[in-house]
C-alpha positions in Angstrom: -27.3 95.1 -101.9 -28.6 93.5 -98.7 -26.6 90.8 -96.8 -29.7 88.6 -96.4 -33.4 88.5 -96.9 -36.2 87.3 -94.5 -39.9 87.6 -94.9 -40.3 89.4 -91.5 -37.9 91.3 -89.3 -39.0 91.7 -85.7 -37.4 94.6 -83.8 -37.5 94.0 -80.0 -37.1 90.7 -78.1 -39.1 91.2 -74.9 -42.6 89.9 -74.2 -44.3 91.2 -77.4 -41.4 90.6 -79.8 -41.0 87.1 -78.5 -44.8 86.5 -78.7 -44.7 87.7 -82.3 -41.8 85.3 -83.0 -43.5 82.3 -81.4 -46.8 83.0 -83.3 -45.0 83.6 -86.6 -43.2 80.2 -86.0 -46.6 78.6 -85.4 -47.7 79.7 -88.8 -44.4 78.7 -90.4 -43.1 82.2 -91.3 -39.3 82.5 -91.3 -38.1 85.6 -89.5 -35.3 87.3 -87.8 -35.7 88.9 -84.3 -33.1 91.5 -83.1 -32.9 92.8 -79.5 -30.4 95.3 -78.2 -30.3 93.7 -74.7 -28.1 90.6 -74.4 -30.9 88.3 -73.2 -34.4 88.0 -72.0 -35.9 90.0 -69.1 -33.9 90.6 -66.0 -36.8 92.5 -64.2 -40.0 90.7 -63.4 -42.6 93.1 -64.9 -45.9 92.2 -66.5 -46.9 89.5 -64.0 -50.6 89.4 -64.8 -51.9 87.4 -67.8 -55.5 87.1 -68.8 -57.6 84.3 -70.2 -57.4 85.5 -73.8 -53.6 85.6 -73.6 -53.6 82.2 -72.1 -55.8 81.0 -75.0 -53.2 82.3 -77.4 -50.4 80.5 -75.5 -52.5 77.4 -75.5 -52.9 77.6 -79.2 -49.1 77.9 -79.5 -48.5 74.8 -77.4 -47.4 76.8 -74.4 -50.2 76.6 -71.8 -48.8 73.7 -69.8 -45.2 75.1 -69.6 -46.5 78.6 -68.7 -48.7 77.3 -66.0 -45.9 75.1 -64.5 -43.5 78.1 -64.5 -46.2 80.3 -62.9 -46.8 77.9 -60.1 -43.1 78.3 -59.1 -43.3 82.0 -58.8 -46.5 83.2 -57.3 -49.6 82.2 -55.4 -52.1 81.7 -58.2 -55.7 82.8 -58.2 -55.2 85.0 -55.1 -57.0 88.1 -54.1 -56.5 91.6 -55.4 -57.0 94.0 -52.5 -56.4 97.5 -51.2 -55.0 98.2 -47.7 -53.3 101.0 -45.8 -50.4 98.7 -45.3 -49.8 94.9 -45.4 -50.1 94.9 -41.6 -53.6 96.5 -41.7 -56.6 94.5 -40.7 -59.0 96.5 -42.9 -59.1 95.2 -46.4 -60.9 96.3 -49.5 -61.4 93.6 -52.1 -61.3 94.2 -55.9 -61.3 90.4 -56.5 -61.4 87.7 -53.8 -59.8 85.4 -56.3 -58.2 86.4 -59.7 -60.5 84.1 -61.6 -63.7 84.9 -59.7 -66.7 84.7 -62.0 -64.8 83.8 -65.2 -64.1 80.1 -64.7 -66.5 78.9 -67.4 -65.6 81.5 -70.0 -62.5 80.0 -71.3 -60.5 76.7 -71.4 -57.8 78.6 -69.6 -57.4 80.6 -66.4 -55.9 84.0 -65.5 -52.5 83.6 -63.9 -49.4 85.5 -62.6 -46.0 84.9 -64.1 -43.1 87.3 -64.5 -41.4 88.1 -67.7 -38.3 86.5 -66.3 -40.2 83.2 -66.2 -42.2 83.7 -69.4 -39.8 85.1 -72.0 -37.5 82.1 -72.1 -40.5 79.8 -72.7 -41.6 82.0 -75.7 -38.0 82.1 -77.0 -37.6 78.4 -76.8 -40.9 77.6 -78.4 -40.2 79.9 -81.3 -36.8 78.2 -81.9 -38.2 74.7 -81.4 -40.9 75.3 -84.1 -38.3 76.3 -86.6 -37.9 79.3 -88.9 -37.0 81.7 -86.1 -33.6 83.3 -85.6 -33.0 85.5 -82.5 -30.1 87.9 -82.4 -29.6 89.4 -78.9 -27.1 92.1 -78.3 -28.0 93.5 -81.7 -29.4 96.9 -82.5 -31.4 98.3 -85.3 -29.3 101.2 -86.7 -32.0 102.4 -89.2 -34.3 101.3 -91.9 -35.9 102.5 -95.2 -38.9 101.1 -96.9 -40.1 101.1 -100.5 -43.0 99.5 -102.3 -41.4 96.1 -102.3 -40.0 95.8 -98.8 -37.9 97.2 -96.0 -34.1 97.5 -95.9 -32.7 97.6 -92.3 -29.2 98.1 -91.0 -28.4 96.1 -87.8 -25.3 96.0 -85.8 -23.9 93.7 -83.0 -23.1 95.5 -79.8 -20.0 93.3 -79.6 -18.6 95.0 -82.7 -18.0 94.0 -86.3 -19.4 95.4 -89.5 -23.1 96.5 -89.7 -25.3 94.1 -91.7 -28.1 95.0 -94.1 -31.3 92.9 -93.9 -34.0 93.0 -96.6 -37.4 92.0 -95.3 -40.9 92.0 -96.8 -42.2 93.4 -93.5 -41.0 94.9 -90.2 -42.7 94.5 -86.9 -41.6 97.1 -84.3 -42.0 95.7 -80.8 -39.2 98.0 -79.5 -41.0 99.5 -76.5 -42.5 102.8 -75.3 -39.6 104.8 -76.6 -39.7 103.1 -80.0 -37.0 104.1 -82.4 -39.0 102.8 -85.3 -42.1 104.8 -84.4 -40.0 107.9 -84.0 -38.3 107.4 -87.4 -41.7 107.0 -89.0 -42.9 110.3 -87.3 -45.9 108.6 -85.8 -47.3 110.6 -82.8 -49.0 109.5 -79.7 -52.6 110.4 -78.7 -54.2 110.2 -75.3 -53.6 111.4 -71.8 -49.8 111.6 -71.9 -47.6 110.9 -69.0 -48.8 111.7 -65.4 -46.3 110.0 -63.0 -42.6 109.2 -62.7 -42.7 106.0 -60.8 -40.3 103.4 -59.4 -40.5 99.6 -58.8 -38.4 98.4 -55.9 -37.2 94.8 -56.0 -36.4 93.7 -52.5 -35.9 90.8 -50.0 -37.6 90.7 -46.6 -39.3 88.0 -44.5 -43.0 88.9 -44.8 -44.5 85.5 -43.9 -45.9 86.8 -40.6 -47.5 89.7 -42.4 -48.9 87.7 -45.3 -50.0 84.9 -43.0 -52.1 82.3 -44.8 -53.9 84.9 -47.0 -53.7 84.2 -50.8 -52.7 87.7 -52.0 -51.9 88.2 -55.6 -51.9 92.0 -55.8 -51.9 94.4 -52.8 -52.6 98.0 -53.5 -51.2 100.3 -50.8 -53.3 103.4 -50.2 -51.8 105.9 -47.7 -52.0 109.7 -47.7 -48.3 109.8 -48.4 -47.7 106.6 -50.3 -49.6 105.0 -53.2 -48.4 101.8 -54.9 -48.8 98.1 -55.1 -47.0 94.9 -54.0 -46.5 91.5 -55.5 -44.9 88.8 -53.4 -43.0 85.7 -54.3 -44.6 82.4 -53.4 -42.0 81.9 -50.7 -43.0 85.2 -49.0 -39.4 86.4 -48.6 -39.1 88.6 -51.7 -41.2 90.8 -54.0 -41.5 94.2 -55.5 -43.2 97.4 -54.6 -44.3 99.7 -57.4 -44.6 103.3 -56.1 -46.8 105.7 -57.9 -46.6 108.7 -55.6 -45.4 109.9 -52.2 -45.8 113.2 -50.3 -43.6 116.3 -50.6 -42.3 118.0 -47.4 -45.0 120.7 -47.8 -47.7 118.0 -47.9 -48.5 118.1 -51.6 -48.6 114.9 -53.7 -45.2 113.9 -55.3 -45.9 112.1 -58.6 -42.2 112.3 -59.5 -40.9 109.5 -57.3 -38.3 108.5 -59.8 -36.5 111.9 -59.8 -35.1 111.1 -56.3 -33.1 107.9 -56.7 -31.5 108.1 -53.2 -30.9 104.4 -52.3 -31.4 105.1 -48.6 -35.1 105.9 -48.9 -36.2 102.8 -50.9 -36.0 100.3 -48.0 -37.9 102.9 -45.9 -40.7 103.0 -48.5 -41.0 99.2 -48.4 -41.2 99.1 -44.6 -43.8 101.9 -44.7 -45.9 100.0 -47.2 -45.5 96.8 -45.2 -46.5 98.6 -42.0 -43.3 97.1 -40.3 -40.9 99.9 -39.4 -38.3 97.6 -37.9 -38.3 94.8 -40.5 -34.9 94.1 -42.2 -35.2 94.9 -45.9 -32.6 94.4 -48.6 -33.1 96.3 -51.8 -31.8 94.4 -54.8 -32.7 96.8 -57.6 -34.8 99.9 -58.4 -36.4 100.4 -61.9 -37.6 103.8 -62.9 -40.6 104.0 -65.3 -43.3 106.4 -66.4 -47.1 106.0 -65.9 -48.9 107.2 -69.0 -51.9 106.5 -71.2 -51.6 106.9 -75.0 -51.7 105.1 -78.3 -50.0 105.7 -81.6 -51.9 107.7 -84.2 -51.6 104.7 -86.6 -50.3 101.2 -86.1 -49.1 100.7 -89.7 -46.9 102.7 -92.0 -46.6 100.9 -95.4 -44.8 97.6 -94.6 -44.0 98.5 -91.0 -46.2 97.6 -88.1 -46.2 98.8 -84.4 -47.0 96.3 -81.6 -47.0 96.4 -77.8 -45.6 99.4 -76.0 -44.5 100.9 -79.4 -48.2 101.1 -80.2 -49.8 101.9 -76.8 -48.7 102.7 -73.3 -51.0 102.4 -70.2 -50.6 102.3 -66.4 -50.4 98.9 -64.8 -53.9 99.1 -63.2 -55.9 96.2 -64.6 -52.8 94.4 -65.9 -53.8 95.2 -69.5 -50.5 96.4 -71.0 -48.6 93.1 -71.8 -51.9 91.3 -72.6 -52.8 94.0 -75.2 -49.4 93.6 -76.7 -49.7 89.8 -77.0 -53.1 90.4 -78.7 -51.4 92.7 -81.2 -49.0 89.9 -82.1 -51.8 87.4 -82.3 -53.8 89.6 -84.8 -50.8 90.3 -86.9 -49.0 87.0 -87.1 -51.6 85.0 -89.1 -52.1 87.9 -91.5 -48.4 88.1 -92.2 -48.4 84.4 -92.7 -51.2 84.4 -95.3 -49.8 87.4 -97.2 -46.2 86.2 -97.3 -47.2 82.8 -98.6 -49.6 84.3 -101.2 -52.8 82.9 -99.6 -54.2 86.4 -99.1 -53.7 89.8 -100.8 -51.8 92.6 -99.1 -55.0 94.3 -98.2 -55.5 91.8 -95.4 -52.6 93.6 -93.5 -54.5 96.9 -93.6 -57.0 95.3 -91.2 -54.4 95.2 -88.5 -54.7 99.0 -87.8 -58.4 99.0 -88.3 -58.9 96.2 -85.7 -56.2 96.8 -83.1 -56.1 100.6 -82.8 -59.7 101.2 -81.7 -59.5 98.2 -79.2 -56.2 99.5 -77.8 -57.6 103.0 -77.4 -60.5 101.5 -75.4 -58.2 99.5 -73.2 -55.8 102.4 -72.6 -58.7 104.5 -71.4 -60.0 101.6 -69.2 -56.5 101.3 -67.6 -56.5 105.1 -67.0 -59.9 104.9 -65.4 -58.7 102.3 -63.0 -55.6 104.4 -62.2 -57.8 107.4 -61.4 -60.3 105.4 -59.3 -57.7 103.1 -57.5 -54.6 105.2 -57.3 -54.8 108.9 -58.0 -58.2 110.6 -57.8 -56.5 114.0 -58.3 -56.0 113.3 -62.0 -58.3 114.7 -64.6 -61.7 113.1 -64.9 -62.5 114.9 -68.2 -64.2 112.4 -70.5 -63.3 109.6 -68.0 -64.5 106.3 -69.5 -66.9 104.5 -67.2 -65.2 101.3 -65.9 -66.2 98.2 -67.9 -66.3 94.7 -66.7 -62.8 93.1 -66.8 -64.0 89.9 -68.5 -65.7 91.9 -71.3 -62.5 93.8 -72.0 -60.4 90.6 -71.9 -62.7 88.4 -74.0 -65.4 90.6 -75.5 -63.8 93.3 -77.6 -65.3 93.7 -81.1 -63.2 94.0 -84.3 -64.5 96.0 -87.3 -62.6 95.9 -90.5 -62.7 94.7 -94.1 -61.5 91.3 -92.7 -64.8 90.8 -91.0 -68.0 90.1 -93.1 -71.2 91.0 -91.1 -74.6 90.2 -92.4 -77.6 92.6 -92.0 -78.5 92.6 -88.3 -75.1 91.4 -87.2 -73.8 94.8 -86.2 -74.7 95.9 -82.6 -72.6 99.0 -82.5 -71.1 98.0 -79.1 -67.4 98.2 -78.5 -67.4 95.1 -76.3 -69.9 92.3 -75.5 -70.3 90.4 -72.3 -68.7 86.9 -72.9 -71.2 85.5 -70.4 -74.0 86.1 -72.9 -72.1 85.6 -76.2 -73.7 86.6 -79.5 -71.3 84.8 -81.9 -71.6 87.8 -84.3 -68.8 88.5 -86.7 -66.0 90.5 -85.1 -66.1 88.9 -81.7 -64.0 86.1 -80.2 -65.7 82.8 -80.7 -67.4 81.8 -77.5 -65.8 79.0 -75.5 -67.7 75.7 -75.7 -66.8 72.3 -74.1 -67.1 69.7 -76.9 -66.0 66.1 -77.4 -64.1 64.5 -80.3 -63.6 60.7 -80.3 -64.4 60.7 -76.6 -61.9 63.3 -75.7 -63.1 66.6 -74.2 -61.8 69.8 -75.7 -62.7 73.4 -76.2 -64.0 74.7 -79.5 -61.0 77.0 -79.5 -58.8 73.9 -79.9 -60.0 73.5 -83.5 -58.8 77.0 -84.4 -55.4 78.4 -85.0 -53.9 77.6 -88.4 -56.4 78.2 -91.3 -60.0 79.3 -91.5 -62.5 76.9 -89.9 -66.2 76.5 -90.8 -68.6 75.3 -88.1 -72.1 74.2 -88.9 -75.0 72.5 -87.2 -76.5 69.1 -87.8 -78.1 70.1 -91.0 -75.0 71.6 -92.5 -73.9 68.9 -95.0 -74.1 71.4 -97.9 -71.9 73.9 -96.1 -69.3 71.2 -95.5 -69.3 70.1 -99.1 -69.1 73.8 -100.2 -66.1 74.3 -97.8 -64.3 71.4 -99.4 -65.0 72.7 -102.9 -64.1 76.3 -102.2 -61.0 75.5 -100.2 -59.7 73.4 -103.0 -60.5 76.0 -105.7 -58.9 78.8 -103.8 -56.0 76.8 -102.4 -57.0 77.7 -98.9 -57.1 75.7 -95.7 -60.8 75.6 -94.7 -61.5 72.8 -92.2 -65.2 72.1 -91.7 -66.9 70.6 -88.7 -70.4 69.8 -87.7 -71.3 70.4 -84.1 -74.2 68.7 -82.4 -75.3 65.8 -80.2 -74.5 63.2 -82.9 -71.8 65.1 -84.9 -68.0 64.8 -85.2 -67.8 67.6 -82.5 -70.2 66.5 -79.8 -72.0 69.3 -78.0 -73.6 67.6 -75.0 -74.6 70.9 -73.5 -76.6 71.8 -76.7 -75.1 75.3 -76.6 -73.5 75.7 -80.0 -76.3 77.1 -82.0 -77.4 79.6 -79.4 -73.9 80.7 -78.6 -73.1 81.4 -82.3 -76.6 82.7 -83.2 -77.4 80.1 -85.9 -79.9 77.4 -86.5 -79.3 73.8 -87.5 -78.7 74.8 -91.1 -76.6 77.8 -90.5 -72.8 78.2 -90.4 -69.9 80.4 -89.2 -66.4 80.9 -90.5 -63.8 81.5 -87.8 -60.4 83.1 -88.5 -57.1 81.6 -87.4 -57.1 84.0 -84.4 -60.4 82.6 -83.1 -62.5 85.6 -84.2 -65.8 85.0 -86.0 -65.3 86.3 -89.5 -68.7 85.6 -91.0 -72.0 83.8 -90.3 -75.1 82.8 -92.0 -77.9 82.2 -89.4 -79.7 79.8 -91.7 -79.1 77.8 -94.9 -78.8 79.7 -98.2 -79.8 78.9 -101.8 -76.3 78.4 -103.1 -73.9 77.4 -100.4 -70.8 77.2 -102.6 -71.4 80.6 -104.2 -71.9 82.3 -100.8 -68.8 80.7 -99.3 -66.7 81.5 -102.3 -67.8 85.2 -102.0 -67.0 85.3 -98.3 -63.6 83.7 -98.6 -62.5 85.9 -101.4 -63.5 89.0 -99.4 -61.7 87.7 -96.3 -58.6 87.0 -98.3 -58.7 90.2 -100.3 -58.7 88.2 -103.6 
């Protein structure tokens, strides 16, 4: 007999686990989160967050608080550069500003915030929305699943008797060394591990070296030191991630973490700063492994892998944490619809079908950037050509049974350029600036809870069909007309071209903002077509 029952048990209370919790709370799913550490992050980590992630946080009511916290930590929208040392005059720019060229692609901006600053916001939001319980200092001892659910044993690190929790589903967000993944026997595919690295957290007065330059990420490229800096907004602290140094015989040392002699870390910081006499105080050193791999499957029955439990990648490109948040985003609404009976269990099988190919692509893109920016000695066998960052962040394509393409909708591409959106099923709905009752908003602001139907000025029959089908199926299906004189005003006249429909066409967008289906034109029987589509999307 279990001590208690919850619809979802989340294992892991760091960035991805807390994102999962917040998004489950948005959808009203009661859940329990357990985390072996006694609180949220104590190391900064994962400081780069992309527009798609910020759209997810916006949808969860977190954008303003995240932006405010970020402003206190880092210079925002700064440059990403490569130098020999911070004192060097010669600079190679990857980005002159972090949001260069993507300002109009989203209602949000890329930003830098540490997990120290972000995780408490996610935790507080989940708890404020209700239905979330967080148990820190609590370990998962083990679990067993059957056809009807998962039985897990958890134990407080402060002692006491183990507890048994029965859940309908379990989400494993327990990191790169996932206990859950190991127990399931799920292997990892990809490049494997290729560097034993360290991150040095330090204090030093670097204001004369930084000067007035807005620097967000500074790659250090020396023959005997490869790594990158991030600096606090005050210019008197930061961290240096070191990928490799040089051995005494002149060969490359990619096992920096094997020598944890404290005396050398301040020297590495001074070397990377190009300031051999600068006073440096080392606060902490964190050892970590650079690798590129993804799990062979993201689902095993009623158990799902998310975040580093599902994929690991080097920090080049800043994709790791963002990819984990996207996992949570894809999974939370599906768990919500299945647990409340709106959708059949088959909907959850689309999680692996959608997230694993996308994660594989992103892992390879992070590896490509590591080879090209950090360590050209690594294998270039089947090296993926670098893709445009905005396309990776905003243009990835989902293919699963939870997407209903029409003939001609499938392009075969893994990503599309969000600057020239197609609106085809499987892609993120393109951002449009609209008005409602005189208030400006993004089209993404109408997504987030149930399915949404958008149609043009001649879409009255679609809107009536949406009302009828939604009532008949007991499904939330909001319907909006978009146009110059409609309830959602499109002053730029971009809606139809962005979504690939005419005035009588329509699209259905999922709660995660992904286009699920479209009809480029009107049809003979709007109600029958929409009933067919919704039943397929809901596996009913």
